All heavy atoms as TSV, in Angstrom:
chain	resi	resn	atom	element	x	y	z
A	1	MET	N	N	-16.518	-5.437	8.739
A	1	MET	CA	C	-16.139	-4.371	7.831
A	1	MET	C	C	-16.470	-3.034	8.457
A	1	MET	O	O	-16.028	-2.738	9.499
A	1	MET	CB	C	-16.872	-4.563	6.500
A	1	MET	CG	C	-16.310	-5.681	5.690
A	1	MET	SD	S	-15.349	-4.924	4.386
A	1	MET	CE	C	-14.717	-6.330	3.589
A	2	GLY	N	N	-17.302	-2.266	7.820
A	2	GLY	CA	C	-17.641	-0.968	8.361
A	2	GLY	C	C	-19.093	-0.674	8.080
A	2	GLY	O	O	-19.896	-1.562	7.866
A	3	ASN	N	N	-19.407	0.591	8.084
A	3	ASN	CA	C	-20.768	1.002	7.792
A	3	ASN	C	C	-21.047	0.881	6.297
A	3	ASN	O	O	-20.141	0.933	5.477
A	3	ASN	CB	C	-20.988	2.447	8.231
A	3	ASN	CG	C	-20.909	2.586	9.729
A	3	ASN	OD1	O	-21.168	1.646	10.465
A	3	ASN	ND2	N	-20.542	3.762	10.197
A	4	ALA	N	N	-22.312	0.744	5.949
A	4	ALA	CA	C	-22.701	0.678	4.555
A	4	ALA	C	C	-22.422	2.013	3.874
A	4	ALA	O	O	-22.516	3.074	4.489
A	4	ALA	CB	C	-24.178	0.329	4.442
A	5	ILE	N	N	-22.072	1.938	2.605
A	5	ILE	CA	C	-21.781	3.133	1.819
A	5	ILE	C	C	-22.959	3.339	0.875
A	5	ILE	O	O	-23.289	2.458	0.090
A	5	ILE	CB	C	-20.474	2.963	1.020
A	5	ILE	CG1	C	-19.302	2.698	1.955
A	5	ILE	CG2	C	-20.213	4.187	0.166
A	5	ILE	CD1	C	-18.025	2.314	1.255
A	6	HIS	N	N	-23.592	4.515	0.958
A	6	HIS	CA	C	-24.786	4.735	0.156
A	6	HIS	C	C	-24.650	5.876	-0.846
A	6	HIS	O	O	-25.311	5.851	-1.873
A	6	HIS	CB	C	-26.000	5.008	1.053
A	6	HIS	CG	C	-26.346	3.836	1.919
A	6	HIS	ND1	N	-26.884	2.676	1.427
A	6	HIS	CD2	C	-26.204	3.648	3.245
A	6	HIS	CE1	C	-27.068	1.821	2.414
A	6	HIS	NE2	N	-26.668	2.377	3.532
A	7	ASP	N	N	-23.814	6.868	-0.593
A	7	ASP	CA	C	-23.762	7.990	-1.525
A	7	ASP	C	C	-22.736	7.721	-2.630
A	7	ASP	O	O	-21.757	7.020	-2.441
A	7	ASP	CB	C	-23.463	9.306	-0.796
A	7	ASP	CG	C	-22.101	9.323	-0.157
A	7	ASP	OD1	O	-21.960	8.790	0.967
A	7	ASP	OD2	O	-21.175	9.851	-0.794
A	8	ASN	N	N	-23.006	8.279	-3.804
A	8	ASN	CA	C	-22.186	8.036	-4.990
A	8	ASN	C	C	-20.718	8.359	-4.771
A	8	ASN	O	O	-19.848	7.585	-5.169
A	8	ASN	CB	C	-22.707	8.857	-6.170
A	8	ASN	CG	C	-23.987	8.319	-6.736
A	8	ASN	OD1	O	-24.357	7.181	-6.490
A	8	ASN	ND2	N	-24.684	9.140	-7.495
A	9	GLU	N	N	-20.444	9.483	-4.167
A	9	GLU	CA	C	-19.059	9.917	-3.983
A	9	GLU	C	C	-18.281	8.914	-3.114
A	9	GLU	O	O	-17.159	8.549	-3.429
A	9	GLU	CB	C	-19.014	11.308	-3.361
A	9	GLU	CG	C	-17.616	11.890	-3.300
A	9	GLU	CD	C	-17.606	13.321	-2.810
A	9	GLU	OE1	O	-18.626	14.028	-2.963
A	9	GLU	OE2	O	-16.567	13.733	-2.276
A	10	SER	N	N	-18.886	8.472	-2.043
A	10	SER	CA	C	-18.231	7.493	-1.167
A	10	SER	C	C	-18.040	6.151	-1.875
A	10	SER	O	O	-17.021	5.484	-1.684
A	10	SER	CB	C	-19.048	7.288	0.108
A	10	SER	OG	O	-19.084	8.468	0.871
A	11	GLN	N	N	-19.002	5.774	-2.690
A	11	GLN	CA	C	-18.888	4.523	-3.430
A	11	GLN	C	C	-17.733	4.574	-4.421
A	11	GLN	O	O	-16.927	3.641	-4.503
A	11	GLN	CB	C	-20.201	4.220	-4.158
A	11	GLN	CG	C	-21.325	3.861	-3.224
A	11	GLN	CD	C	-22.659	3.722	-3.923
A	11	GLN	OE1	O	-22.814	4.083	-5.091
A	11	GLN	NE2	N	-23.644	3.205	-3.214
A	12	VAL	N	N	-17.630	5.662	-5.144
A	12	VAL	CA	C	-16.549	5.816	-6.120
A	12	VAL	C	C	-15.195	5.863	-5.409
A	12	VAL	O	O	-14.237	5.220	-5.842
A	12	VAL	CB	C	-16.766	7.073	-6.993
A	12	VAL	CG1	C	-15.546	7.367	-7.850
A	12	VAL	CG2	C	-18.001	6.900	-7.870
A	13	THR	N	N	-15.129	6.575	-4.305
A	13	THR	CA	C	-13.888	6.647	-3.531
A	13	THR	C	C	-13.482	5.262	-3.046
A	13	THR	O	O	-12.313	4.872	-3.153
A	13	THR	CB	C	-14.045	7.604	-2.329
A	13	THR	OG1	O	-14.351	8.906	-2.822
A	13	THR	CG2	C	-12.786	7.657	-1.498
A	14	TYR	N	N	-14.436	4.507	-2.525
A	14	TYR	CA	C	-14.164	3.154	-2.052
A	14	TYR	C	C	-13.614	2.287	-3.186
A	14	TYR	O	O	-12.611	1.595	-3.031
A	14	TYR	CB	C	-15.438	2.529	-1.480
A	14	TYR	CG	C	-15.269	1.086	-1.084
A	14	TYR	CD1	C	-14.767	0.747	0.168
A	14	TYR	CD2	C	-15.589	0.059	-1.970
A	14	TYR	CE1	C	-14.600	-0.581	0.531
A	14	TYR	CE2	C	-15.423	-1.267	-1.607
A	14	TYR	CZ	C	-14.928	-1.579	-0.368
A	14	TYR	OH	O	-14.747	-2.886	-0.016
A	15	LEU	N	N	-14.288	2.323	-4.347
A	15	LEU	CA	C	-13.856	1.508	-5.481
A	15	LEU	C	C	-12.469	1.911	-5.974
A	15	LEU	O	O	-11.651	1.050	-6.312
A	15	LEU	CB	C	-14.874	1.588	-6.617
A	15	LEU	CG	C	-16.212	0.917	-6.337
A	15	LEU	CD1	C	-17.209	1.221	-7.448
A	15	LEU	CD2	C	-16.054	-0.582	-6.146
A	16	LYS	N	N	-12.181	3.203	-5.984
A	16	LYS	CA	C	-10.850	3.671	-6.391
A	16	LYS	C	C	-9.775	3.167	-5.432
A	16	LYS	O	O	-8.704	2.728	-5.863
A	16	LYS	CB	C	-10.803	5.203	-6.442
A	16	LYS	CG	C	-11.484	5.799	-7.642
A	16	LYS	CD	C	-11.359	7.313	-7.606
A	16	LYS	CE	C	-12.013	7.979	-8.769
A	16	LYS	NZ	N	-11.897	9.444	-8.708
A	17	GLN	N	N	-10.067	3.215	-4.147
A	17	GLN	CA	C	-9.102	2.736	-3.151
A	17	GLN	C	C	-8.847	1.241	-3.320
A	17	GLN	O	O	-7.703	0.790	-3.261
A	17	GLN	CB	C	-9.603	3.026	-1.741
A	17	GLN	CG	C	-9.583	4.487	-1.385
A	17	GLN	CD	C	-10.276	4.796	-0.070
A	17	GLN	OE1	O	-11.040	3.979	0.457
A	17	GLN	NE2	N	-10.024	5.979	0.461
A	18	ARG	N	N	-9.910	0.489	-3.520
A	18	ARG	CA	C	-9.758	-0.961	-3.701
A	18	ARG	C	C	-9.005	-1.289	-4.993
A	18	ARG	O	O	-8.180	-2.194	-5.028
A	18	ARG	CB	C	-11.128	-1.647	-3.715
A	18	ARG	CG	C	-11.909	-1.524	-2.428
A	18	ARG	CD	C	-11.216	-2.190	-1.275
A	18	ARG	NE	N	-11.116	-3.617	-1.514
A	18	ARG	CZ	C	-10.882	-4.531	-0.596
A	18	ARG	NH1	N	-10.730	-4.171	0.648
A	18	ARG	NH2	N	-10.794	-5.793	-0.912
A	19	LEU	N	N	-9.288	-0.539	-6.054
A	19	LEU	CA	C	-8.591	-0.752	-7.311
A	19	LEU	C	C	-7.111	-0.418	-7.171
A	19	LEU	O	O	-6.249	-1.154	-7.660
A	19	LEU	CB	C	-9.235	0.067	-8.430
A	19	LEU	CG	C	-8.666	-0.135	-9.823
A	19	LEU	CD1	C	-8.728	-1.602	-10.247
A	19	LEU	CD2	C	-9.405	0.728	-10.822
A	20	ASN	N	N	-6.809	0.677	-6.477
A	20	ASN	CA	C	-5.408	1.027	-6.240
A	20	ASN	C	C	-4.702	-0.025	-5.405
A	20	ASN	O	O	-3.531	-0.346	-5.650
A	20	ASN	CB	C	-5.296	2.402	-5.575
A	20	ASN	CG	C	-5.519	3.521	-6.557
A	20	ASN	OD1	O	-5.187	3.406	-7.727
A	20	ASN	ND2	N	-6.090	4.618	-6.093
A	21	MET	N	N	-5.406	-0.596	-4.438
A	21	MET	CA	C	-4.836	-1.669	-3.631
A	21	MET	C	C	-4.523	-2.878	-4.523
A	21	MET	O	O	-3.449	-3.483	-4.414
A	21	MET	CB	C	-5.821	-2.070	-2.526
A	21	MET	CG	C	-5.257	-2.998	-1.498
A	21	MET	SD	S	-6.466	-3.511	-0.242
A	21	MET	CE	C	-7.268	-1.991	0.203
A	22	PHE	N	N	-5.447	-3.206	-5.413
A	22	PHE	CA	C	-5.234	-4.311	-6.343
A	22	PHE	C	C	-4.009	-4.043	-7.213
A	22	PHE	O	O	-3.164	-4.924	-7.401
A	22	PHE	CB	C	-6.478	-4.518	-7.212
A	22	PHE	CG	C	-6.274	-5.516	-8.316
A	22	PHE	CD1	C	-6.321	-6.870	-8.044
A	22	PHE	CD2	C	-6.034	-5.102	-9.610
A	22	PHE	CE1	C	-6.128	-7.805	-9.056
A	22	PHE	CE2	C	-5.828	-6.026	-10.618
A	22	PHE	CZ	C	-5.883	-7.372	-10.342
A	23	LEU	N	N	-3.902	-2.834	-7.736
A	23	LEU	CA	C	-2.768	-2.485	-8.593
A	23	LEU	C	C	-1.442	-2.547	-7.835
A	23	LEU	O	O	-0.420	-2.979	-8.381
A	23	LEU	CB	C	-2.969	-1.103	-9.217
A	23	LEU	CG	C	-4.122	-1.004	-10.215
A	23	LEU	CD1	C	-4.332	0.439	-10.648
A	23	LEU	CD2	C	-3.878	-1.906	-11.413
A	24	ASP	N	N	-1.457	-2.136	-6.572
A	24	ASP	CA	C	-0.251	-2.233	-5.739
A	24	ASP	C	C	0.186	-3.686	-5.569
A	24	ASP	O	O	1.378	-4.004	-5.673
A	24	ASP	CB	C	-0.476	-1.596	-4.366
A	24	ASP	CG	C	-0.560	-0.082	-4.417
A	24	ASP	OD1	O	-0.140	0.516	-5.438
A	24	ASP	OD2	O	-1.060	0.504	-3.441
A	25	VAL	N	N	-0.773	-4.549	-5.319
A	25	VAL	CA	C	-0.462	-5.978	-5.164
A	25	VAL	C	C	0.063	-6.529	-6.489
A	25	VAL	O	O	1.065	-7.254	-6.519
A	25	VAL	CB	C	-1.702	-6.770	-4.694
A	25	VAL	CG1	C	-1.448	-8.272	-4.746
A	25	VAL	CG2	C	-2.100	-6.338	-3.292
A	26	LEU	N	N	-0.573	-6.167	-7.578
A	26	LEU	CA	C	-0.149	-6.628	-8.894
A	26	LEU	C	C	1.271	-6.173	-9.200
A	26	LEU	O	O	2.093	-6.958	-9.708
A	26	LEU	CB	C	-1.124	-6.122	-9.953
A	26	LEU	CG	C	-1.004	-6.673	-11.356
A	26	LEU	CD1	C	-1.187	-8.186	-11.371
A	26	LEU	CD2	C	-2.020	-6.007	-12.259
A	27	ASP	N	N	1.573	-4.924	-8.894
A	27	ASP	CA	C	2.916	-4.392	-9.126
A	27	ASP	C	C	3.978	-5.080	-8.283
A	27	ASP	O	O	5.138	-5.180	-8.687
A	27	ASP	CB	C	2.961	-2.893	-8.844
A	27	ASP	CG	C	2.326	-2.068	-9.951
A	27	ASP	OD1	O	2.164	-2.591	-11.078
A	27	ASP	OD2	O	1.986	-0.903	-9.683
A	28	SER	N	N	3.593	-5.547	-7.115
A	28	SER	CA	C	4.571	-6.130	-6.197
A	28	SER	C	C	4.891	-7.598	-6.514
A	28	SER	O	O	5.841	-8.153	-5.974
A	28	SER	CB	C	4.076	-6.020	-4.756
A	28	SER	OG	O	2.978	-6.885	-4.540
A	29	ILE	N	N	4.112	-8.201	-7.390
A	29	ILE	CA	C	4.320	-9.619	-7.702
A	29	ILE	C	C	5.461	-9.771	-8.698
A	29	ILE	O	O	5.493	-9.112	-9.737
A	29	ILE	CB	C	3.025	-10.249	-8.250
A	29	ILE	CG1	C	1.985	-10.321	-7.137
A	29	ILE	CG2	C	3.284	-11.626	-8.836
A	29	ILE	CD1	C	0.667	-10.883	-7.563
A	30	ASP	N	N	6.370	-10.672	-8.353
A	30	ASP	CA	C	7.479	-11.016	-9.234
A	30	ASP	C	C	7.040	-12.176	-10.125
A	30	ASP	O	O	6.789	-13.272	-9.621
A	30	ASP	CB	C	8.697	-11.409	-8.397
A	30	ASP	CG	C	9.883	-11.821	-9.240
A	30	ASP	OD1	O	9.838	-11.664	-10.475
A	30	ASP	OD2	O	10.869	-12.305	-8.649
A	31	PRO	N	N	6.932	-11.949	-11.436
A	31	PRO	CA	C	6.442	-13.003	-12.328
A	31	PRO	C	C	7.251	-14.306	-12.244
A	31	PRO	O	O	6.706	-15.384	-12.431
A	31	PRO	CB	C	6.566	-12.397	-13.729
A	31	PRO	CG	C	6.632	-10.931	-13.520
A	31	PRO	CD	C	7.239	-10.719	-12.161
A	32	GLU	N	N	8.516	-14.183	-11.947
A	32	GLU	CA	C	9.367	-15.375	-11.867
A	32	GLU	C	C	9.064	-16.229	-10.643
A	32	GLU	O	O	9.350	-17.420	-10.630
A	32	GLU	CB	C	10.840	-14.957	-11.844
A	32	GLU	CG	C	11.303	-14.241	-13.093
A	32	GLU	CD	C	11.265	-15.133	-14.335
A	32	GLU	OE1	O	11.602	-16.331	-14.232
A	32	GLU	OE2	O	10.890	-14.613	-15.397
A	33	ASN	N	N	8.522	-15.612	-9.601
A	33	ASN	CA	C	8.282	-16.322	-8.344
A	33	ASN	C	C	6.809	-16.413	-7.972
A	33	ASN	O	O	6.484	-16.739	-6.837
A	33	ASN	CB	C	9.049	-15.636	-7.208
A	33	ASN	CG	C	10.539	-15.679	-7.438
A	33	ASN	OD1	O	11.078	-16.698	-7.863
A	33	ASN	ND2	N	11.209	-14.573	-7.195
A	34	THR	N	N	5.937	-16.114	-8.909
A	34	THR	CA	C	4.505	-16.120	-8.628
A	34	THR	C	C	3.995	-17.548	-8.480
A	34	THR	O	O	4.300	-18.418	-9.280
A	34	THR	CB	C	3.741	-15.400	-9.752
A	34	THR	OG1	O	4.234	-14.081	-9.847
A	34	THR	CG2	C	2.253	-15.366	-9.477
A	35	GLU	N	N	3.217	-17.755	-7.437
A	35	GLU	CA	C	2.641	-19.066	-7.165
A	35	GLU	C	C	1.144	-19.030	-7.464
A	35	GLU	O	O	0.543	-17.959	-7.619
A	35	GLU	CB	C	2.869	-19.424	-5.699
A	35	GLU	CG	C	4.310	-19.289	-5.294
A	35	GLU	CD	C	4.847	-20.530	-4.623
A	35	GLU	OE1	O	4.043	-21.418	-4.325
A	35	GLU	OE2	O	6.055	-20.574	-4.418
A	36	LEU	N	N	0.557	-20.177	-7.529
A	36	LEU	CA	C	-0.875	-20.288	-7.798
A	36	LEU	C	C	-1.697	-19.532	-6.760
A	36	LEU	O	O	-2.700	-18.893	-7.088
A	36	LEU	CB	C	-1.295	-21.760	-7.831
A	36	LEU	CG	C	-2.751	-22.049	-8.183
A	36	LEU	CD1	C	-3.105	-21.469	-9.542
A	36	LEU	CD2	C	-2.993	-23.543	-8.164
A	37	GLU	N	N	-1.254	-19.543	-5.507
A	37	GLU	CA	C	-1.966	-18.819	-4.443
A	37	GLU	C	C	-1.991	-17.319	-4.719
A	37	GLU	O	O	-2.968	-16.642	-4.401
A	37	GLU	CB	C	-1.324	-19.081	-3.080
A	37	GLU	CG	C	-1.486	-20.501	-2.580
A	37	GLU	CD	C	-0.465	-21.464	-3.178
A	37	GLU	OE1	O	0.588	-21.021	-3.680
A	37	GLU	OE2	O	-0.745	-22.673	-3.167
A	38	ASP	N	N	-0.914	-16.794	-5.319
A	38	ASP	CA	C	-0.864	-15.368	-5.654
A	38	ASP	C	C	-1.897	-15.034	-6.725
A	38	ASP	O	O	-2.594	-14.020	-6.637
A	38	ASP	CB	C	0.533	-14.979	-6.144
A	38	ASP	CG	C	1.606	-15.198	-5.105
A	38	ASP	OD1	O	1.342	-14.947	-3.913
A	38	ASP	OD2	O	2.714	-15.626	-5.477
A	39	VAL	N	N	-1.998	-15.884	-7.724
A	39	VAL	CA	C	-2.973	-15.676	-8.797
A	39	VAL	C	C	-4.392	-15.797	-8.232
A	39	VAL	O	O	-5.266	-14.987	-8.554
A	39	VAL	CB	C	-2.739	-16.676	-9.953
A	39	VAL	CG1	C	-3.814	-16.545	-11.018
A	39	VAL	CG2	C	-1.350	-16.474	-10.556
A	40	ASP	N	N	-4.606	-16.780	-7.374
A	40	ASP	CA	C	-5.919	-16.938	-6.733
A	40	ASP	C	C	-6.293	-15.705	-5.926
A	40	ASP	O	O	-7.450	-15.267	-5.924
A	40	ASP	CB	C	-5.945	-18.167	-5.831
A	40	ASP	CG	C	-6.016	-19.470	-6.597
A	40	ASP	OD1	O	-6.374	-19.446	-7.791
A	40	ASP	OD2	O	-5.702	-20.519	-6.001
A	41	ARG	N	N	-5.317	-15.137	-5.242
A	41	ARG	CA	C	-5.552	-13.928	-4.447
A	41	ARG	C	C	-5.977	-12.761	-5.341
A	41	ARG	O	O	-6.902	-12.013	-5.018
A	41	ARG	CB	C	-4.285	-13.583	-3.670
A	41	ARG	CG	C	-4.407	-12.386	-2.779
A	41	ARG	CD	C	-3.141	-12.232	-1.963
A	41	ARG	NE	N	-3.023	-10.883	-1.460
A	41	ARG	CZ	C	-1.891	-10.294	-1.174
A	41	ARG	NH1	N	-0.760	-10.938	-1.309
A	41	ARG	NH2	N	-1.864	-9.070	-0.722
A	42	LEU	N	N	-5.311	-12.607	-6.481
A	42	LEU	CA	C	-5.668	-11.545	-7.423
A	42	LEU	C	C	-7.078	-11.753	-7.977
A	42	LEU	O	O	-7.862	-10.802	-8.070
A	42	LEU	CB	C	-4.659	-11.483	-8.569
A	42	LEU	CG	C	-3.271	-10.982	-8.207
A	42	LEU	CD1	C	-2.319	-11.191	-9.373
A	42	LEU	CD2	C	-3.314	-9.517	-7.813
A	43	ILE	N	N	-7.390	-12.978	-8.329
A	43	ILE	CA	C	-8.734	-13.288	-8.839
A	43	ILE	C	C	-9.785	-12.992	-7.773
A	43	ILE	O	O	-10.840	-12.418	-8.075
A	43	ILE	CB	C	-8.815	-14.748	-9.324
A	43	ILE	CG1	C	-7.949	-14.921	-10.570
A	43	ILE	CG2	C	-10.267	-15.159	-9.595
A	43	ILE	CD1	C	-7.740	-16.357	-10.994
A	44	ASN	N	N	-9.491	-13.335	-6.541
A	44	ASN	CA	C	-10.416	-13.071	-5.441
A	44	ASN	C	C	-10.629	-11.565	-5.261
A	44	ASN	O	O	-11.766	-11.115	-5.047
A	44	ASN	CB	C	-9.899	-13.706	-4.149
A	44	ASN	CG	C	-10.903	-13.622	-3.037
A	44	ASN	OD1	O	-12.088	-13.827	-3.255
A	44	ASN	ND2	N	-10.439	-13.325	-1.839
A	45	MET	N	N	-9.563	-10.813	-5.358
A	45	MET	CA	C	-9.684	-9.352	-5.228
A	45	MET	C	C	-10.562	-8.789	-6.345
A	45	MET	O	O	-11.407	-7.914	-6.098
A	45	MET	CB	C	-8.302	-8.689	-5.255
A	45	MET	CG	C	-7.471	-8.954	-4.025
A	45	MET	SD	S	-5.816	-8.233	-4.135
A	45	MET	CE	C	-6.194	-6.525	-3.721
A	46	LEU	N	N	-10.386	-9.280	-7.571
A	46	LEU	CA	C	-11.215	-8.824	-8.686
A	46	LEU	C	C	-12.677	-9.222	-8.488
A	46	LEU	O	O	-13.583	-8.431	-8.790
A	46	LEU	CB	C	-10.694	-9.400	-10.006
A	46	LEU	CG	C	-9.421	-8.769	-10.546
A	46	LEU	CD1	C	-8.944	-9.528	-11.775
A	46	LEU	CD2	C	-9.630	-7.298	-10.862
A	47	ASP	N	N	-12.893	-10.424	-7.990
A	47	ASP	CA	C	-14.266	-10.868	-7.710
A	47	ASP	C	C	-14.934	-9.968	-6.675
A	47	ASP	O	O	-16.110	-9.614	-6.801
A	47	ASP	CB	C	-14.284	-12.317	-7.225
A	47	ASP	CG	C	-13.992	-13.316	-8.331
A	47	ASP	OD1	O	-14.088	-12.948	-9.527
A	47	ASP	OD2	O	-13.659	-14.482	-7.996
A	48	GLU	N	N	-14.184	-9.588	-5.643
A	48	GLU	CA	C	-14.731	-8.698	-4.613
A	48	GLU	C	C	-15.045	-7.324	-5.189
A	48	GLU	O	O	-16.082	-6.734	-4.853
A	48	GLU	CB	C	-13.750	-8.580	-3.453
A	48	GLU	CG	C	-13.644	-9.835	-2.618
A	48	GLU	CD	C	-12.552	-9.759	-1.565
A	48	GLU	OE1	O	-11.894	-8.709	-1.433
A	48	GLU	OE2	O	-12.353	-10.763	-0.863
A	49	LEU	N	N	-14.182	-6.817	-6.060
A	49	LEU	CA	C	-14.451	-5.532	-6.704
A	49	LEU	C	C	-15.710	-5.612	-7.570
A	49	LEU	O	O	-16.541	-4.700	-7.551
A	49	LEU	CB	C	-13.259	-5.118	-7.576
A	49	LEU	CG	C	-12.170	-4.321	-6.911
A	49	LEU	CD1	C	-10.965	-4.203	-7.836
A	49	LEU	CD2	C	-12.661	-2.943	-6.525
A	50	GLU	N	N	-15.842	-6.686	-8.297
A	50	GLU	CA	C	-17.024	-6.861	-9.136
A	50	GLU	C	C	-18.291	-6.920	-8.290
A	50	GLU	O	O	-19.304	-6.295	-8.624
A	50	GLU	CB	C	-16.891	-8.137	-9.963
A	50	GLU	CG	C	-18.079	-8.378	-10.875
A	50	GLU	CD	C	-17.953	-9.650	-11.687
A	50	GLU	OE1	O	-17.145	-10.525	-11.326
A	50	GLU	OE2	O	-18.695	-9.771	-12.673
A	51	THR	N	N	-18.224	-7.625	-7.184
A	51	THR	CA	C	-19.375	-7.729	-6.278
A	51	THR	C	C	-19.764	-6.356	-5.745
A	51	THR	O	O	-20.942	-5.997	-5.710
A	51	THR	CB	C	-19.054	-8.690	-5.117
A	51	THR	OG1	O	-18.783	-9.986	-5.651
A	51	THR	CG2	C	-20.215	-8.775	-4.140
A	52	LYS	N	N	-18.772	-5.583	-5.326
A	52	LYS	CA	C	-19.057	-4.241	-4.810
A	52	LYS	C	C	-19.662	-3.360	-5.897
A	52	LYS	O	O	-20.599	-2.599	-5.644
A	52	LYS	CB	C	-17.786	-3.582	-4.257
A	52	LYS	CG	C	-17.508	-3.946	-2.833
A	52	LYS	CD	C	-18.623	-3.448	-1.944
A	52	LYS	CE	C	-18.417	-3.874	-0.529
A	52	LYS	NZ	N	-19.606	-3.684	0.294
A	53	CYS	N	N	-19.140	-3.451	-7.111
A	53	CYS	CA	C	-19.698	-2.659	-8.216
A	53	CYS	C	C	-21.171	-3.008	-8.429
A	53	CYS	O	O	-22.006	-2.111	-8.616
A	53	CYS	CB	C	-18.914	-2.912	-9.499
A	53	CYS	SG	S	-17.299	-2.137	-9.560
A	54	GLU	N	N	-21.477	-4.287	-8.398
A	54	GLU	CA	C	-22.870	-4.718	-8.571
A	54	GLU	C	C	-23.741	-4.227	-7.420
A	54	GLU	O	O	-24.873	-3.786	-7.629
A	54	GLU	CB	C	-22.950	-6.240	-8.696
A	54	GLU	CG	C	-22.395	-6.773	-9.997
A	54	GLU	CD	C	-23.116	-6.253	-11.219
A	54	GLU	OE1	O	-24.367	-6.150	-11.191
A	54	GLU	OE2	O	-22.439	-5.943	-12.209
A	55	GLN	N	N	-23.232	-4.300	-6.190
A	55	GLN	CA	C	-23.994	-3.816	-5.036
A	55	GLN	C	C	-24.261	-2.327	-5.156
A	55	GLN	O	O	-25.378	-1.865	-4.911
A	55	GLN	CB	C	-23.234	-4.104	-3.742
A	55	GLN	CG	C	-23.195	-5.554	-3.351
A	55	GLN	CD	C	-22.288	-5.808	-2.156
A	55	GLN	OE1	O	-21.549	-4.930	-1.705
A	55	GLN	NE2	N	-22.332	-7.017	-1.642
A	56	PHE	N	N	-23.235	-1.572	-5.531
A	56	PHE	CA	C	-23.396	-0.123	-5.663
A	56	PHE	C	C	-24.354	0.207	-6.806
A	56	PHE	O	O	-25.149	1.140	-6.703
A	56	PHE	CB	C	-22.054	0.561	-5.880
A	56	PHE	CG	C	-21.148	0.533	-4.656
A	56	PHE	CD1	C	-19.781	0.703	-4.801
A	56	PHE	CD2	C	-21.652	0.348	-3.380
A	56	PHE	CE1	C	-18.946	0.697	-3.700
A	56	PHE	CE2	C	-20.821	0.342	-2.272
A	56	PHE	CZ	C	-19.464	0.519	-2.434
A	57	LYS	N	N	-24.269	-0.563	-7.878
A	57	LYS	CA	C	-25.155	-0.339	-9.008
A	57	LYS	C	C	-26.610	-0.532	-8.594
A	57	LYS	O	O	-27.480	0.231	-8.977
A	57	LYS	CB	C	-24.788	-1.298	-10.141
A	57	LYS	CG	C	-25.596	-1.115	-11.382
A	57	LYS	CD	C	-25.130	-2.086	-12.458
A	57	LYS	CE	C	-26.035	-2.017	-13.648
A	57	LYS	NZ	N	-25.660	-3.001	-14.664
A	58	LYS	N	N	-26.888	-1.551	-7.777
A	58	LYS	CA	C	-28.246	-1.820	-7.321
A	58	LYS	C	C	-28.778	-0.694	-6.440
A	58	LYS	O	O	-29.974	-0.428	-6.444
A	58	LYS	CB	C	-28.302	-3.148	-6.575
A	58	LYS	CG	C	-28.185	-4.343	-7.465
A	58	LYS	CD	C	-28.236	-5.631	-6.691
A	58	LYS	CE	C	-28.030	-6.810	-7.618
A	58	LYS	NZ	N	-28.048	-8.085	-6.886
A	59	THR	N	N	-27.910	-0.052	-5.693
A	59	THR	CA	C	-28.378	1.048	-4.831
A	59	THR	C	C	-28.764	2.268	-5.654
A	59	THR	O	O	-29.484	3.133	-5.166
A	59	THR	CB	C	-27.310	1.451	-3.788
A	59	THR	OG1	O	-26.163	1.970	-4.443
A	59	THR	CG2	C	-26.954	0.300	-2.881
A	60	GLN	N	N	-28.281	2.326	-6.897
A	60	GLN	CA	C	-28.590	3.460	-7.760
A	60	GLN	C	C	-29.878	3.256	-8.553
A	60	GLN	O	O	-30.413	4.187	-9.092
A	60	GLN	CB	C	-27.437	3.715	-8.730
A	60	GLN	CG	C	-26.120	4.025	-8.042
A	60	GLN	CD	C	-26.233	5.162	-7.042
A	60	GLN	OE1	O	-26.723	6.232	-7.387
A	60	GLN	NE2	N	-25.775	4.946	-5.840
A	61	ASP	N	N	-30.331	2.009	-8.636
A	61	ASP	CA	C	-31.548	1.709	-9.401
A	61	ASP	C	C	-32.792	2.121	-8.681
A	61	ASP	O	O	-32.914	2.377	-7.580
A	61	ASP	CB	C	-31.622	0.211	-9.726
A	61	ASP	CG	C	-30.530	-0.187	-10.700
A	61	ASP	OD1	O	-29.993	0.700	-11.389
A	61	ASP	OD2	O	-30.208	-1.391	-10.771
C-alpha cells in the first residue's frame, strides 16, 4: 500500500476517495447481469472501509 495516514484531514480524504470508488463501482453494476462475485466484491469493499474507519478511530483515541 503506502505510508500510514495519521492526520485527520488525510484520513477523511482517504475515506472519501474510497467511498467514491465504491459508489462508482456500484453505479457501474447492471442489476440484470450482476453475479455473486460482484456482490462479494461490494461487500469486501465495505468491509475494508469499515476496517479503515475503525483504524482511524483508534488513532484518535
